[in-house]
Structures are given as C-alpha cells and as structure tokens.
Residue frames as a rotation matrix with the C-alpha (Angstrom) as fourth column:
MET 1
0.784 0.515 0.347 17.67
0.415 -0.850 0.324 -41.61
0.462 -0.110 -0.880 -99.19
ASN 2
-0.248 -0.941 0.230 20.43
0.391 -0.315 -0.865 -39.18
0.887 -0.124 0.446 -98.32
SER 3
-0.506 -0.042 -0.862 20.84
0.860 0.052 -0.508 -37.77
0.066 -0.998 0.010 -94.85
THR 4
-0.985 0.160 -0.061 19.46
-0.155 -0.985 -0.072 -34.31
-0.072 -0.062 0.996 -95.69
MET 5
-0.350 0.907 -0.234 16.13
-0.499 0.031 0.866 -35.69
0.793 0.419 0.441 -96.90
ARG 6
-0.152 0.255 -0.955 15.98
0.625 0.773 0.107 -38.08
0.766 -0.581 -0.277 -93.95
THR 7
-0.817 -0.212 -0.536 16.51
0.563 -0.495 -0.662 -35.19
-0.125 -0.843 0.524 -91.53
ILE 8
-0.839 0.543 0.003 13.84
-0.510 -0.790 0.339 -33.09
0.186 0.283 0.941 -93.24
THR 9
-0.136 0.848 -0.512 11.27
-0.203 0.483 0.852 -35.90
0.970 0.220 0.106 -93.15
VAL 10
-0.360 -0.031 -0.933 12.01
0.825 0.456 -0.333 -36.61
0.436 -0.889 -0.138 -89.47
VAL 11
-0.954 -0.020 -0.299 11.53
0.172 -0.853 -0.492 -32.93
-0.246 -0.521 0.817 -88.58
VAL 12
-0.612 0.780 -0.130 8.34
-0.631 -0.383 0.674 -32.67
0.476 0.495 0.727 -90.66
GLY 13
-0.154 0.546 -0.824 7.00
0.257 0.827 0.500 -35.86
0.954 -0.134 -0.268 -89.07
LEU 14
-0.573 -0.126 -0.810 7.67
0.814 0.029 -0.580 -34.63
0.097 -0.992 0.086 -85.55
VAL 15
-0.962 0.243 -0.125 6.10
-0.228 -0.966 -0.121 -31.24
-0.150 -0.088 0.985 -86.28
LEU 16
-0.404 0.859 -0.313 2.98
-0.480 0.092 0.872 -32.86
0.778 0.503 0.376 -87.74
ILE 17
-0.177 0.301 -0.937 2.62
0.648 0.752 0.119 -35.17
0.741 -0.586 -0.328 -84.74
ALA 18
-0.808 -0.174 -0.563 3.06
0.563 -0.513 -0.648 -32.23
-0.176 -0.840 0.513 -82.36
LEU 19
-0.842 0.538 -0.046 0.43
-0.521 -0.789 0.326 -30.17
0.139 0.298 0.944 -84.21
GLY 20
-0.213 0.784 -0.583 -2.01
-0.119 0.572 0.812 -33.07
0.970 0.242 -0.029 -84.16
LEU 21
-0.296 0.051 -0.954 -1.54
0.861 0.447 -0.243 -33.63
0.414 -0.893 -0.176 -80.44
TYR 22
-0.968 -0.059 -0.244 -1.85
0.160 -0.894 -0.418 -29.90
-0.194 -0.444 0.875 -79.78
GLN 23
-0.597 0.797 -0.091 -5.16
-0.626 -0.393 0.674 -29.76
0.501 0.459 0.734 -81.66
ALA 24
-0.147 0.558 -0.817 -6.39
0.239 0.821 0.518 -32.87
0.960 -0.120 -0.254 -79.85
PHE 25
-0.127 0.012 -0.992 -5.71
0.944 0.309 -0.118 -31.75
0.305 -0.951 -0.050 -76.29
VAL 26
-0.867 -0.121 -0.483 -5.99
0.293 -0.909 -0.297 -27.94
-0.404 -0.399 0.824 -76.33
PRO 27
0.132 0.984 0.118 -9.53
0.773 -0.028 -0.634 -26.57
-0.621 0.175 -0.764 -76.70
GLN 28
-0.473 -0.320 0.821 -9.91
0.853 -0.401 0.335 -24.38
0.222 0.858 0.463 -79.77
GLN 29
-0.379 0.418 0.826 -12.48
-0.105 -0.906 0.410 -21.96
0.920 0.068 0.387 -78.35
VAL 30
-0.591 0.188 -0.784 -13.41
0.798 0.275 -0.536 -21.14
0.115 -0.943 -0.313 -74.77
VAL 31
-0.261 0.612 0.747 -16.50
0.005 -0.773 0.635 -19.08
0.965 0.169 0.199 -73.96
ASP 32
-0.890 -0.053 -0.452 -17.22
0.449 0.061 -0.892 -17.76
0.075 -0.997 -0.030 -70.46
PHE 33
-0.065 0.903 0.425 -20.77
0.016 -0.425 0.905 -17.09
0.998 0.065 0.013 -69.26
GLY 34
0.505 0.179 0.844 -20.23
-0.775 -0.337 0.535 -16.03
0.381 -0.924 -0.031 -65.65
PRO 35
0.056 -0.496 0.867 -19.38
-0.783 0.517 0.346 -19.16
-0.620 -0.698 -0.359 -63.66
LEU 36
0.688 0.271 0.673 -20.04
0.140 0.861 -0.490 -21.40
-0.712 0.431 0.554 -66.69
GLU 37
-0.167 -0.791 -0.589 -17.17
-0.736 -0.297 0.608 -22.13
-0.656 0.535 -0.533 -69.07
VAL 38
0.777 0.467 0.421 -17.81
-0.025 0.692 -0.722 -23.87
-0.629 0.550 0.550 -72.40
SER 39
-0.324 -0.896 -0.305 -15.03
-0.541 -0.089 0.836 -25.26
-0.776 0.436 -0.456 -74.59
ALA 40
0.776 0.602 -0.187 -15.59
-0.453 0.326 -0.830 -26.33
-0.439 0.729 0.526 -78.18
LYS 41
0.724 -0.441 -0.530 -13.70
-0.348 0.431 -0.833 -28.85
0.596 0.787 0.158 -80.32
GLU 42
0.026 -0.689 0.724 -12.03
-0.984 0.110 0.140 -30.64
-0.176 -0.716 -0.675 -77.46
GLY 43
0.315 0.012 0.949 -10.66
-0.180 0.983 0.047 -34.15
-0.932 -0.185 0.312 -78.02
LEU 44
-0.687 -0.616 0.385 -9.62
0.190 0.360 0.914 -36.09
-0.702 0.700 -0.130 -81.08
THR 45
0.428 0.751 -0.503 -11.11
-0.425 -0.324 -0.846 -34.79
-0.798 0.575 0.180 -84.31
THR 46
0.828 -0.084 0.554 -10.61
0.480 0.616 -0.625 -36.02
-0.289 0.784 0.550 -87.84
GLU 47
0.809 -0.532 0.252 -8.18
-0.213 -0.664 -0.717 -33.20
0.548 0.526 -0.650 -88.58
SER 48
0.323 -0.717 0.617 -5.98
-0.930 -0.120 0.347 -34.00
-0.175 -0.686 -0.706 -85.59
LEU 49
0.491 -0.106 0.864 -5.99
-0.042 0.989 0.145 -37.71
-0.870 -0.108 0.481 -86.44
VAL 50
0.921 -0.169 0.352 -4.96
0.372 0.110 -0.922 -36.95
0.117 0.980 0.164 -90.04
LEU 51
0.604 -0.737 0.304 -2.08
-0.654 -0.676 -0.339 -34.77
0.455 0.006 -0.890 -88.83
ILE 52
0.240 -0.499 0.833 -0.86
-0.743 0.457 0.488 -37.46
-0.625 -0.736 -0.261 -86.44
GLY 53
0.685 0.089 0.723 -1.18
0.255 0.900 -0.353 -40.11
-0.682 0.427 0.594 -89.16
LEU 54
0.904 -0.378 0.197 0.78
0.078 -0.309 -0.948 -38.04
0.420 0.873 -0.250 -91.68
GLY 55
0.418 -0.772 0.478 3.47
-0.900 -0.425 0.100 -37.42
0.126 -0.472 -0.872 -89.07
VAL 56
0.301 -0.261 0.917 3.80
-0.366 0.857 0.364 -41.13
-0.881 -0.445 0.162 -88.33
LEU 57
0.871 0.053 0.488 3.90
0.405 0.486 -0.775 -41.86
-0.278 0.872 0.402 -92.07
ALA 58
0.760 -0.634 0.146 6.69
-0.400 -0.632 -0.664 -39.31
0.513 0.446 -0.733 -92.55
LEU 59
0.212 -0.692 0.690 8.68
-0.913 0.112 0.393 -40.91
-0.349 -0.713 -0.608 -89.72
VAL 60
0.514 0.019 0.858 8.22
0.060 0.997 -0.058 -44.40
-0.856 0.081 0.511 -91.19
VAL 61
0.951 -0.150 0.272 9.33
0.273 -0.018 -0.962 -43.20
0.149 0.989 0.023 -94.63
SER 62
0.606 -0.761 0.234 12.39
-0.732 -0.648 -0.212 -41.50
0.313 -0.043 -0.949 -93.16
PHE 63
0.043 -0.614 0.788 13.61
-0.803 0.448 0.392 -44.71
-0.594 -0.650 -0.474 -91.55
LEU 64
0.908 0.239 0.343 13.10
0.014 0.802 -0.597 -46.99
-0.418 0.547 0.725 -94.54
LYS 65
-0.101 -0.993 -0.060 16.40
-0.226 -0.035 0.974 -48.19
-0.969 0.112 -0.221 -95.98
ARG 66
0.854 0.308 -0.419 16.84
-0.444 0.012 -0.896 -47.98
-0.270 0.951 0.147 -99.71
LYS 67
0.385 -0.734 0.559 19.26
0.470 0.677 0.566 -50.27
-0.794 0.045 0.606 -101.54
C-alpha cells in the first residue's frame, strides 16, 4: 500500500473513531421542563459502536504490510 492510501485510511479511521466517541458521550437531544432536564440517546448505541469498529478496522488495514 503506498503512502498516500495509508495516510487516507489513517485519517478516515481517526475521524470515524472520533465520530463514534462523540455520539457515545454527547447527548443527542436535551429537553428542559423547568428544573427537570431529560437527555435522550446517551451512552453507547449500535451506531456509535459501528463507527468505532469501522475506524479501528481502517487503522488496522492501514498498518498492514503488503509484500
């Protein structure tokens, strides 16, 4: 794998991991009812786990050595 493709896959992997972590730890919707605050979709969801997994897969592929 040439260095350009390796760089692209590393960047894509890091971006996917960052997006997955962002979705996992930042609440997607916050609703205020006076003193009560409700947040929805907080924590690890299937979508965030898939993004993190694809990012890790892209990083692994970028560091594989081809003969």
